[in-house]
Structures are given as structure tokens and as C-alpha cells.
N, C-alpha and C positions, 0 to 999 in steps of 0.2 A: 524542830525537821523535820517534821513527821506531818506539819500544817505546810511547807515549805513545798515539799513534794509532793504533794495533791495539789493545792493548788498551783502550782504546771502542770499537773497534767487535766485538771476538767474544767478552764473557761471553754472549750476548744474537745473536747476527747480522747483528744491525741501530745506526745509531746513533745515543746514547744525547738525538740533539737532533730524532728526527722521532719522531711519531704517529704510532701501529699500531689503527686501526680497526677490530677482528677482530665486525660485528657484520652476519646476513646476515637478508635480508629470506627468509619461503617466500614466497608466494601463493600463492591454489588456482585452479583452472583455470577456475573463474566470475570471469574477473575479465580486464579487458582490456590491460591489459600481459602476462598469461600465454598471452590469445591471442594479441600481436605477436613474443612468443618462440619461439612456435609456428610463425603459422607463416613466419620468418624464420632458420628450423633447418627448417622441409621448401623450404624452397626447393635450399637446399647438399646437402641431400641427396639429388646423381645416380644414378640409374640406373647406377653404373660399368661392374658387378658383370654380367657372365657366363658363362658352361658352359664347364668347363673343359675347357682343351684342351692338346695337348702341342708345345712348342715348341725347339726347335734352343736345343745349351747357347752358351750367349754371345748370341743374338740377342738385339733390342731394338726394340721400337713405340712408336709416340709418336703424342700426338696431344690437342684440345683440346676436354671439355664444352665441350655453350654448354644455360642454361635461358632460356626466357624470361621472362621476372619481371608478370604483370598489372597493372596500375596500380587502390590501390585507391579508394574516392571518401572524399568527406567526411565521411561521421556509420563507414566505418571504422578512418580516422584516430586519429579522436576515444577516446585509448589510457592516456595521461599524466599523472599524479596520477587513476586509477583513472575516466582515463574522461572527467579536463574541459579537456584541453589535447589539441588536432591536432594528432598530426606529422607530418612531413615523412618517408613512408618509400617514396616517390615518387622514388627517389636515378637509378638507370639500371633500363632497360627491359630488359637481359641482363645475366646473371653465368656464370661461367665459371671454367674451372681446366684446367690443366695434364698429362695422364694419360701412364702410360707400361707395360708389360711391359716384362722380362726375365728369359732364360728357363735354367732351372737346369738340375741332372741333371733326365737323361729321365723316369722315375719311380720319386716319391718316398712310399713304402710310403704 
């Protein structure tokens, strides 16, 4: 029984009853959906990079990066179905993520 179950999954890496949709839609940059994806992506790109400096071997620093997310107006939230449907993008007023730095060998080439 185990061999039959294994043979049903192994040939193509998925179960035989699973429908797989391999369809990709490419959005032009002037579509409202593309604007919304660029907006949300820019929120998550926090400026966590700074000037490199030497750290002691084995040292660890930790912190949290926070960003304020401005509220979008009703007109800016009209993005679904090519600008027809209003989406709720005002879910959270802040975005945060943990950050850590660690020290390795002193002078890397």
C-alpha cells in the first residue's frame, strides 16, 4: 500500500488529483494593480543598511526597524479589477521587522 502511494506522488512531484494552474499575468506599470504592488513593496524596503564598520568577533546586536504607513484615500484604494473595486489597504498604521547584526572575522578581504 505504501509503495502504491509513493508511486502516485513521485512521477511528477504532485498528487494526481491536484489541479495545477501555471498562468502568469504580466501587468503594465500604468495599471492600478501595479501601482498598489509597487506601493506595498516600497513600504517593506526599510533602510536597514548603513556604513560598514568593524565588529568584535562573536558580537551580536539586535533591534527593530519601524516604518509609518500613511493612510490612502478612497480614490487611491480603487485598484481591484483594473481600478473598479475599492480594496482595503489601510490595515495597519505601522510596519516593523526585527534586525540583527553579528561580528565575524575582523578584516574580510
